[in-house]
All heavy atoms as TSV, in Angstrom:
chain	resi	resn	atom	element	x	y	z
A	1	MET	N	N	0.850	-1.192	0.000
A	1	MET	CA	C	0.000	0.000	0.000
A	1	MET	C	C	0.882	1.237	0.000
A	1	MET	O	O	1.957	1.242	0.578
A	1	MET	CB	C	-0.870	0.033	1.255
A	1	MET	CG	C	-2.104	-0.844	1.190
A	1	MET	SD	S	-3.291	-0.434	2.447
A	1	MET	CE	C	-2.700	-1.427	3.784
A	2	SER	N	N	0.345	2.257	-0.572
A	2	SER	CA	C	1.113	3.494	-0.591
A	2	SER	C	C	1.008	4.202	0.766
A	2	SER	O	O	0.168	3.878	1.603
A	2	SER	CB	C	0.595	4.419	-1.690
A	2	SER	OG	O	-0.682	4.911	-1.365
A	3	TYR	N	N	1.875	5.131	0.961
A	3	TYR	CA	C	1.941	5.860	2.216
A	3	TYR	C	C	0.626	6.582	2.516
A	3	TYR	O	O	0.163	6.592	3.649
A	3	TYR	CB	C	3.107	6.844	2.153
A	3	TYR	CG	C	3.233	7.714	3.370
A	3	TYR	CD1	C	3.726	7.190	4.560
A	3	TYR	CD2	C	2.850	9.050	3.331
A	3	TYR	CE1	C	3.839	7.972	5.691
A	3	TYR	CE2	C	2.963	9.838	4.448
A	3	TYR	CZ	C	3.452	9.303	5.633
A	3	TYR	OH	O	3.549	10.074	6.742
A	4	LYS	N	N	0.012	7.177	1.489
A	4	LYS	CA	C	-1.233	7.927	1.686
A	4	LYS	C	C	-2.377	7.017	2.115
A	4	LYS	O	O	-3.173	7.367	2.983
A	4	LYS	CB	C	-1.601	8.687	0.412
A	4	LYS	CG	C	-0.667	9.826	0.104
A	4	LYS	CD	C	-1.081	10.564	-1.145
A	4	LYS	CE	C	-0.110	11.696	-1.447
A	4	LYS	NZ	N	-0.503	12.459	-2.633
A	5	VAL	N	N	-2.458	5.840	1.538
A	5	VAL	CA	C	-3.528	4.895	1.886
A	5	VAL	C	C	-3.339	4.396	3.318
A	5	VAL	O	O	-4.289	4.314	4.093
A	5	VAL	CB	C	-3.564	3.722	0.886
A	5	VAL	CG1	C	-4.579	2.683	1.321
A	5	VAL	CG2	C	-3.882	4.229	-0.512
A	6	LYS	N	N	-2.099	4.078	3.678
A	6	LYS	CA	C	-1.814	3.640	5.046
A	6	LYS	C	C	-2.176	4.733	6.047
A	6	LYS	O	O	-2.765	4.463	7.091
A	6	LYS	CB	C	-0.339	3.285	5.210
A	6	LYS	CG	C	0.026	1.922	4.787
A	6	LYS	CD	C	1.487	1.675	5.157
A	6	LYS	CE	C	1.930	0.304	4.740
A	6	LYS	NZ	N	3.338	0.080	5.057
A	7	SER	N	N	-1.820	5.939	5.736
A	7	SER	CA	C	-2.125	7.051	6.630
A	7	SER	C	C	-3.630	7.235	6.787
A	7	SER	O	O	-4.124	7.496	7.890
A	7	SER	CB	C	-1.508	8.345	6.099
A	7	SER	OG	O	-0.116	8.249	6.078
A	8	LEU	N	N	-4.346	7.079	5.707
A	8	LEU	CA	C	-5.799	7.209	5.761
A	8	LEU	C	C	-6.411	6.100	6.613
A	8	LEU	O	O	-7.299	6.355	7.431
A	8	LEU	CB	C	-6.375	7.182	4.349
A	8	LEU	CG	C	-7.890	7.366	4.237
A	8	LEU	CD1	C	-8.318	8.718	4.763
A	8	LEU	CD2	C	-8.324	7.191	2.797
A	9	VAL	N	N	-5.921	4.895	6.465
A	9	VAL	CA	C	-6.424	3.772	7.264
A	9	VAL	C	C	-6.130	4.005	8.744
A	9	VAL	O	O	-6.983	3.791	9.611
A	9	VAL	CB	C	-5.812	2.445	6.768
A	9	VAL	CG1	C	-6.109	1.311	7.744
A	9	VAL	CG2	C	-6.328	2.116	5.387
A	10	TYR	N	N	-4.917	4.434	9.065
A	10	TYR	CA	C	-4.561	4.712	10.447
A	10	TYR	C	C	-5.415	5.836	11.025
A	10	TYR	O	O	-5.825	5.782	12.182
A	10	TYR	CB	C	-3.076	5.069	10.576
A	10	TYR	CG	C	-2.155	3.895	10.411
A	10	TYR	CD1	C	-0.968	4.026	9.716
A	10	TYR	CD2	C	-2.463	2.650	10.954
A	10	TYR	CE1	C	-0.103	2.954	9.559
A	10	TYR	CE2	C	-1.610	1.573	10.812
A	10	TYR	CZ	C	-0.439	1.731	10.118
A	10	TYR	OH	O	0.415	0.668	9.973
A	11	LEU	N	N	-5.685	6.850	10.249
A	11	LEU	CA	C	-6.506	7.958	10.706
A	11	LEU	C	C	-7.929	7.501	10.998
A	11	LEU	O	O	-8.511	7.857	12.026
A	11	LEU	CB	C	-6.510	9.080	9.660
A	11	LEU	CG	C	-7.345	10.313	10.007
A	11	LEU	CD1	C	-6.793	11.020	11.228
A	11	LEU	CD2	C	-7.405	11.248	8.819
A	12	ILE	N	N	-8.482	6.690	10.120
A	12	ILE	CA	C	-9.839	6.172	10.329
A	12	ILE	C	C	-9.880	5.298	11.588
A	12	ILE	O	O	-10.811	5.408	12.401
A	12	ILE	CB	C	-10.313	5.396	9.082
A	12	ILE	CG1	C	-10.536	6.380	7.935
A	12	ILE	CG2	C	-11.586	4.614	9.377
A	12	ILE	CD1	C	-10.781	5.721	6.592
A	13	CYS	N	N	-8.881	4.469	11.790
A	13	CYS	CA	C	-8.827	3.625	12.991
A	13	CYS	C	C	-8.706	4.464	14.261
A	13	CYS	O	O	-9.335	4.169	15.274
A	13	CYS	CB	C	-7.665	2.651	12.902
A	13	CYS	SG	S	-7.907	1.370	11.671
A	14	LEU	N	N	-7.908	5.496	14.195
A	14	LEU	CA	C	-7.747	6.379	15.343
A	14	LEU	C	C	-9.069	7.066	15.699
A	14	LEU	O	O	-9.472	7.096	16.861
A	14	LEU	CB	C	-6.666	7.422	15.058
A	14	LEU	CG	C	-6.451	8.464	16.154
A	14	LEU	CD1	C	-5.876	7.815	17.401
A	14	LEU	CD2	C	-5.571	9.571	15.648
A	15	ILE	N	N	-9.736	7.606	14.716
A	15	ILE	CA	C	-11.020	8.279	14.946
A	15	ILE	C	C	-12.042	7.292	15.493
A	15	ILE	O	O	-12.780	7.594	16.440
A	15	ILE	CB	C	-11.513	8.962	13.661
A	15	ILE	CG1	C	-10.588	10.129	13.304
A	15	ILE	CG2	C	-12.952	9.438	13.811
A	15	ILE	CD1	C	-10.850	10.739	11.956
A	16	PHE	N	N	-12.083	6.098	14.937
A	16	PHE	CA	C	-13.015	5.071	15.399
A	16	PHE	C	C	-12.740	4.705	16.856
A	16	PHE	O	O	-13.662	4.590	17.671
A	16	PHE	CB	C	-12.898	3.839	14.495
A	16	PHE	CG	C	-13.835	2.742	14.859
A	16	PHE	CD1	C	-15.198	2.869	14.617
A	16	PHE	CD2	C	-13.362	1.584	15.434
A	16	PHE	CE1	C	-16.069	1.851	14.954
A	16	PHE	CE2	C	-14.226	0.554	15.771
A	16	PHE	CZ	C	-15.579	0.691	15.531
A	17	SER	N	N	-11.480	4.533	17.218
A	17	SER	CA	C	-11.151	4.171	18.599
A	17	SER	C	C	-11.466	5.303	19.569
A	17	SER	O	O	-11.899	5.056	20.695
A	17	SER	CB	C	-9.687	3.769	18.707
A	17	SER	OG	O	-8.853	4.863	18.397
A	18	ILE	N	N	-11.269	6.552	19.144
A	18	ILE	CA	C	-11.614	7.691	20.005
A	18	ILE	C	C	-13.112	7.742	20.258
A	18	ILE	O	O	-13.558	7.967	21.386
A	18	ILE	CB	C	-11.106	9.009	19.377
A	18	ILE	CG1	C	-9.585	9.074	19.444
A	18	ILE	CG2	C	-11.731	10.215	20.078
A	18	ILE	CD1	C	-8.984	10.223	18.669
A	19	VAL	N	N	-13.901	7.508	19.230
A	19	VAL	CA	C	-15.363	7.519	19.380
A	19	VAL	C	C	-15.809	6.394	20.306
A	19	VAL	O	O	-16.619	6.604	21.211
A	19	VAL	CB	C	-16.041	7.418	18.001
A	19	VAL	CG1	C	-17.533	7.151	18.147
A	19	VAL	CG2	C	-15.804	8.679	17.196
A	20	ILE	N	N	-15.282	5.203	20.119
A	20	ILE	CA	C	-15.643	4.069	20.970
A	20	ILE	C	C	-15.238	4.340	22.417
A	20	ILE	O	O	-16.005	4.087	23.351
A	20	ILE	CB	C	-14.977	2.769	20.462
A	20	ILE	CG1	C	-15.531	2.394	19.096
A	20	ILE	CG2	C	-15.172	1.634	21.458
A	20	ILE	CD1	C	-16.998	2.060	19.091
A	21	TYR	N	N	-14.044	4.868	22.631
A	21	TYR	CA	C	-13.573	5.154	23.981
A	21	TYR	C	C	-14.459	6.192	24.660
A	21	TYR	O	O	-14.816	6.040	25.823
A	21	TYR	CB	C	-12.125	5.637	23.938
A	21	TYR	CG	C	-11.556	5.932	25.295
A	21	TYR	CD1	C	-11.128	4.897	26.110
A	21	TYR	CD2	C	-11.445	7.237	25.753
A	21	TYR	CE1	C	-10.610	5.158	27.358
A	21	TYR	CE2	C	-10.935	7.498	27.007
A	21	TYR	CZ	C	-10.518	6.452	27.812
A	21	TYR	OH	O	-10.013	6.724	29.044
A	22	SER	N	N	-14.829	7.240	23.950
A	22	SER	CA	C	-15.671	8.278	24.560
A	22	SER	C	C	-17.057	7.739	24.886
A	22	SER	O	O	-17.643	8.110	25.905
A	22	SER	CB	C	-15.756	9.489	23.644
A	22	SER	OG	O	-16.429	9.167	22.453
A	23	GLU	N	N	-17.582	6.851	24.052
A	23	GLU	CA	C	-18.885	6.240	24.343
A	23	GLU	C	C	-18.802	5.370	25.594
A	23	GLU	O	O	-19.712	5.385	26.427
A	23	GLU	CB	C	-19.360	5.396	23.156
A	23	GLU	CG	C	-19.841	6.209	21.991
A	23	GLU	CD	C	-21.075	7.024	22.304
A	23	GLU	OE1	O	-21.983	6.498	22.971
A	23	GLU	OE2	O	-21.116	8.197	21.896
A	24	MET	N	N	-17.725	4.636	25.742
A	24	MET	CA	C	-17.569	3.789	26.920
A	24	MET	C	C	-17.414	4.633	28.177
A	24	MET	O	O	-17.929	4.283	29.235
A	24	MET	CB	C	-16.381	2.853	26.751
A	24	MET	CG	C	-16.613	1.792	25.703
A	24	MET	SD	S	-15.226	0.695	25.510
A	24	MET	CE	C	-15.323	-0.224	27.021
A	25	GLU	N	N	-16.710	5.738	28.084
A	25	GLU	CA	C	-16.526	6.609	29.238
A	25	GLU	C	C	-17.844	7.237	29.678
A	25	GLU	O	O	-18.110	7.353	30.861
A	25	GLU	CB	C	-15.503	7.707	28.928
A	25	GLU	CG	C	-14.085	7.234	28.954
A	25	GLU	CD	C	-13.650	6.806	30.335
A	25	GLU	OE1	O	-13.868	7.551	31.302
A	25	GLU	OE2	O	-13.094	5.712	30.453
A	26	THR	N	N	-18.654	7.669	28.723
A	26	THR	CA	C	-19.919	8.304	29.097
A	26	THR	C	C	-20.887	7.300	29.700
A	26	THR	O	O	-21.648	7.636	30.599
A	26	THR	CB	C	-20.580	9.003	27.894
A	26	THR	OG1	O	-20.750	8.059	26.845
A	26	THR	CG2	C	-19.754	10.175	27.403
A	27	THR	N	N	-20.851	6.054	29.256
A	27	THR	CA	C	-21.742	5.058	29.846
A	27	THR	C	C	-21.270	4.645	31.226
A	27	THR	O	O	-22.078	4.334	32.086
A	27	THR	CB	C	-21.870	3.810	28.954
A	27	THR	OG1	O	-20.592	3.265	28.727
A	27	THR	CG2	C	-22.559	4.136	27.649
A	28	SER	N	N	-19.966	4.654	31.476
A	28	SER	CA	C	-19.482	4.290	32.810
A	28	SER	C	C	-19.662	5.441	33.799
A	28	SER	O	O	-19.754	5.212	34.994
A	28	SER	CB	C	-18.023	3.862	32.756
A	28	SER	OG	O	-17.206	4.964	32.427
A	29	ASP	N	N	-19.711	6.683	33.337
A	29	ASP	CA	C	-19.936	7.818	34.220
A	29	ASP	C	C	-21.389	7.913	34.665
A	29	ASP	O	O	-21.672	8.420	35.747
A	29	ASP	CB	C	-19.549	9.132	33.539
A	29	ASP	CG	C	-18.046	9.268	33.371
A	29	ASP	OD1	O	-17.307	8.530	34.059
A	29	ASP	OD2	O	-17.620	10.091	32.558
A	30	ASN	N	N	-22.301	7.441	33.870
A	30	ASN	CA	C	-23.726	7.498	34.181
A	30	ASN	C	C	-24.278	6.084	34.312
A	30	ASN	O	O	-24.792	5.529	33.361
A	30	ASN	CB	C	-24.495	8.230	33.075
A	30	ASN	CG	C	-23.999	9.641	32.866
A	30	ASN	OD1	O	-23.614	10.301	33.814
A	30	ASN	ND2	N	-23.992	10.090	31.631
A	31	PRO	N	N	-24.161	5.497	35.515
A	31	PRO	CA	C	-24.653	4.134	35.660
A	31	PRO	C	C	-26.167	4.079	35.473
A	31	PRO	O	O	-26.899	4.920	35.990
A	31	PRO	CB	C	-24.263	3.745	37.086
A	31	PRO	CG	C	-23.981	5.019	37.777
A	31	PRO	CD	C	-23.604	6.029	36.728
A	32	GLN	N	N	-26.614	3.113	34.713
A	32	GLN	CA	C	-28.034	2.974	34.448
A	32	GLN	C	C	-28.520	1.674	35.063
A	32	GLN	O	O	-27.841	0.663	35.054
A	32	GLN	CB	C	-28.304	2.961	32.947
A	32	GLN	CG	C	-27.904	4.253	32.276
A	32	GLN	CD	C	-28.054	4.174	30.766
A	32	GLN	OE1	O	-28.376	3.129	30.234
A	32	GLN	NE2	N	-27.808	5.257	30.092
A	33	ASN	N	N	-29.743	1.726	35.604
A	33	ASN	CA	C	-30.391	0.562	36.189
A	33	ASN	C	C	-29.608	-0.020	37.351
A	33	ASN	O	O	-29.647	-1.218	37.599
A	33	ASN	CB	C	-30.641	-0.517	35.138
A	33	ASN	CG	C	-31.537	-0.030	34.027
A	33	ASN	OD1	O	-32.413	0.802	34.255
A	33	ASN	ND2	N	-31.339	-0.546	32.827
A	34	GLU	N	N	-28.878	0.791	38.033
A	34	GLU	CA	C	-28.152	0.342	39.206
A	34	GLU	C	C	-28.573	1.209	40.391
A	34	GLU	O	O	-28.732	2.419	40.269
A	34	GLU	CB	C	-26.643	0.481	39.012
A	34	GLU	CG	C	-26.070	-0.430	37.970
A	34	GLU	CD	C	-24.559	-0.279	37.862
A	34	GLU	OE1	O	-23.952	0.322	38.771
A	34	GLU	OE2	O	-24.003	-0.747	36.867
A	35	GLU	N	N	-28.770	0.549	41.517
A	35	GLU	CA	C	-29.119	1.307	42.713
A	35	GLU	C	C	-27.848	1.854	43.344
A	35	GLU	O	O	-26.847	1.157	43.467
A	35	GLU	CB	C	-29.829	0.411	43.719
A	35	GLU	CG	C	-31.271	0.152	43.386
A	35	GLU	CD	C	-31.978	-0.559	44.521
A	35	GLU	OE1	O	-31.598	-0.343	45.689
A	35	GLU	OE2	O	-32.894	-1.310	44.233
A	36	VAL	N	N	-27.933	3.092	43.745
A	36	VAL	CA	C	-26.819	3.707	44.443
A	36	VAL	C	C	-27.253	3.854	45.891
A	36	VAL	O	O	-28.288	4.442	46.190
A	36	VAL	CB	C	-26.470	5.084	43.835
A	36	VAL	CG1	C	-25.349	5.735	44.626
A	36	VAL	CG2	C	-26.099	4.925	42.383
A	37	GLN	N	N	-26.476	3.293	46.791
A	37	GLN	CA	C	-26.835	3.302	48.192
A	37	GLN	C	C	-25.738	4.004	48.971
A	37	GLN	O	O	-24.559	3.682	48.846
A	37	GLN	CB	C	-27.012	1.871	48.697
A	37	GLN	CG	C	-27.444	1.800	50.130
A	37	GLN	CD	C	-27.609	0.354	50.578
A	37	GLN	OE1	O	-27.244	-0.569	49.855
A	37	GLN	NE2	N	-28.141	0.158	51.744
A	38	LEU	N	N	-26.144	4.972	49.780
A	38	LEU	CA	C	-25.209	5.679	50.636
A	38	LEU	C	C	-25.204	5.014	52.002
A	38	LEU	O	O	-26.255	4.723	52.568
A	38	LEU	CB	C	-25.610	7.145	50.784
A	38	LEU	CG	C	-25.581	7.983	49.509
A	38	LEU	CD1	C	-26.089	9.379	49.798
A	38	LEU	CD2	C	-24.179	8.051	48.955
A	39	VAL	N	N	-24.024	4.795	52.526
A	39	VAL	CA	C	-23.898	4.177	53.835
A	39	VAL	C	C	-23.238	5.188	54.752
A	39	VAL	O	O	-22.162	5.699	54.464
A	39	VAL	CB	C	-23.052	2.887	53.755
A	39	VAL	CG1	C	-22.872	2.287	55.134
A	39	VAL	CG2	C	-23.692	1.910	52.797
A	40	GLN	N	N	-23.909	5.462	55.873
A	40	GLN	CA	C	-23.374	6.423	56.828
A	40	GLN	C	C	-22.827	5.644	58.017
A	40	GLN	O	O	-23.511	4.799	58.590
A	40	GLN	CB	C	-24.471	7.379	57.296
A	40	GLN	CG	C	-23.973	8.442	58.250
A	40	GLN	CD	C	-25.087	9.406	58.621
A	40	GLN	OE1	O	-26.213	9.249	58.171
A	40	GLN	NE2	N	-24.769	10.379	59.438
A	41	THR	N	N	-21.587	5.937	58.373
A	41	THR	CA	C	-20.978	5.257	59.512
A	41	THR	C	C	-20.774	6.255	60.635
A	41	THR	O	O	-20.651	7.467	60.415
A	41	THR	CB	C	-19.622	4.639	59.133
A	41	THR	OG1	O	-18.764	5.683	58.683
A	41	THR	CG2	C	-19.779	3.601	58.045
A	42	ASN	N	N	-20.731	5.738	61.814
A	42	ASN	CA	C	-20.481	6.555	62.987
A	42	ASN	C	C	-18.993	6.873	63.025
A	42	ASN	O	O	-18.157	5.982	63.024
A	42	ASN	CB	C	-20.917	5.785	64.243
A	42	ASN	CG	C	-20.851	6.634	65.485
A	42	ASN	OD1	O	-20.355	7.762	65.446
A	42	ASN	ND2	N	-21.351	6.106	66.572
A	43	SER	N	N	-18.636	8.146	63.086
A	43	SER	CA	C	-17.219	8.522	63.004
A	43	SER	C	C	-16.444	8.049	64.221
A	43	SER	O	O	-15.290	7.653	64.103
A	43	SER	CB	C	-17.082	10.029	62.823
A	43	SER	OG	O	-17.613	10.707	63.944
A	44	LYS	N	N	-17.052	8.059	65.406
A	44	LYS	CA	C	-16.339	7.578	66.599
A	44	LYS	C	C	-16.059	6.091	66.474
A	44	LYS	O	O	-14.990	5.610	66.837
A	44	LYS	CB	C	-17.164	7.857	67.858
A	44	LYS	CG	C	-17.240	9.316	68.213
A	44	LYS	CD	C	-18.037	9.546	69.470
A	44	LYS	CE	C	-18.173	11.025	69.770
A	44	LYS	NZ	N	-18.980	11.264	70.972
A	45	GLU	N	N	-17.027	5.378	65.946
A	45	GLU	CA	C	-16.843	3.944	65.750
A	45	GLU	C	C	-15.716	3.672	64.754
A	45	GLU	O	O	-14.888	2.786	64.954
A	45	GLU	CB	C	-18.160	3.360	65.231
A	45	GLU	CG	C	-18.294	1.877	65.359
A	45	GLU	CD	C	-19.686	1.440	64.939
A	45	GLU	OE1	O	-20.645	1.727	65.650
A	45	GLU	OE2	O	-19.745	0.827	63.861
A	46	ALA	N	N	-15.662	4.455	63.692
A	46	ALA	CA	C	-14.619	4.286	62.689
A	46	ALA	C	C	-13.253	4.617	63.268
A	46	ALA	O	O	-12.263	3.933	62.969
A	46	ALA	CB	C	-14.913	5.156	61.481
A	47	GLN	N	N	-13.175	5.651	64.099
A	47	GLN	CA	C	-11.908	6.013	64.716
A	47	GLN	C	C	-11.429	4.918	65.662
A	47	GLN	O	O	-10.243	4.596	65.702
A	47	GLN	CB	C	-12.043	7.338	65.472
A	47	GLN	CG	C	-12.164	8.540	64.571
A	47	GLN	CD	C	-12.421	9.822	65.357
A	47	GLN	OE1	O	-12.582	9.791	66.569
A	47	GLN	NE2	N	-12.476	10.937	64.655
A	48	GLN	N	N	-12.347	4.315	66.418
A	48	GLN	CA	C	-11.971	3.232	67.316
A	48	GLN	C	C	-11.467	2.030	66.521
A	48	GLN	O	O	-10.483	1.392	66.903
A	48	GLN	CB	C	-13.160	2.833	68.194
A	48	GLN	CG	C	-13.502	3.867	69.234
A	48	GLN	CD	C	-14.765	3.514	70.010
A	48	GLN	OE1	O	-15.438	2.553	69.685
A	48	GLN	NE2	N	-15.063	4.310	71.030
A	49	ASN	N	N	-12.131	1.734	65.423
A	49	ASN	CA	C	-11.692	0.621	64.586
A	49	ASN	C	C	-10.299	0.870	64.014
A	49	ASN	O	O	-9.487	-0.042	63.903
A	49	ASN	CB	C	-12.689	0.356	63.467
A	49	ASN	CG	C	-13.988	-0.222	63.978
A	49	ASN	OD1	O	-14.035	-0.769	65.074
A	49	ASN	ND2	N	-15.041	-0.097	63.194
A	50	ASN	N	N	-10.024	2.127	63.635
A	50	ASN	CA	C	-8.707	2.469	63.104
A	50	ASN	C	C	-7.632	2.331	64.179
A	50	ASN	O	O	-6.523	1.873	63.907
A	50	ASN	CB	C	-8.695	3.885	62.525
A	50	ASN	CG	C	-9.404	3.965	61.191
A	50	ASN	OD1	O	-9.576	2.952	60.531
A	50	ASN	ND2	N	-9.821	5.160	60.811
A	51	LYS	N	N	-7.944	2.741	65.428
A	51	LYS	CA	C	-6.977	2.628	66.503
A	51	LYS	C	C	-6.668	1.162	66.801
A	51	LYS	O	O	-5.529	0.794	67.037
A	51	LYS	CB	C	-7.502	3.324	67.762
A	51	LYS	CG	C	-7.474	4.818	67.680
A	51	LYS	CD	C	-7.995	5.455	68.945
A	51	LYS	CE	C	-8.058	6.973	68.821
A	51	LYS	NZ	N	-8.624	7.596	70.030
A	52	ILE	N	N	-7.706	0.317	66.750
A	52	ILE	CA	C	-7.508	-1.089	67.006
A	52	ILE	C	C	-6.669	-1.717	65.909
A	52	ILE	O	O	-5.789	-2.530	66.164
A	52	ILE	CB	C	-8.874	-1.819	67.137
A	52	ILE	CG1	C	-9.586	-1.334	68.414
A	52	ILE	CG2	C	-8.702	-3.316	67.156
A	52	ILE	CD1	C	-11.019	-1.816	68.519
A	53	ALA	N	N	-6.922	-1.318	64.665
A	53	ALA	CA	C	-6.197	-1.883	63.534
A	53	ALA	C	C	-4.723	-1.470	63.543
A	53	ALA	O	O	-3.864	-2.225	63.117
A	53	ALA	CB	C	-6.852	-1.455	62.226
A	54	LEU	N	N	-4.441	-0.262	64.033
A	54	LEU	CA	C	-3.050	0.198	64.066
A	54	LEU	C	C	-2.350	-0.425	65.246
A	54	LEU	O	O	-1.283	-0.810	65.293
A	54	LEU	CB	C	-2.975	1.727	64.156
A	54	LEU	CG	C	-3.521	2.471	62.939
A	54	LEU	CD1	C	-3.524	3.969	63.226
A	54	LEU	CD2	C	-2.686	2.175	61.714
């Protein structure tokens, strides 16, 4: 293949991979159909656990 054709193929592959990567990033940033649960811990309890672990 000539240099110009190779360059064109590489450019198309690069653009395709950038588009796929950006689509994957946007779907991982916005979780769908997943429950998000916040867990609140008692800070004194956590501090005691840290002291015991150290």
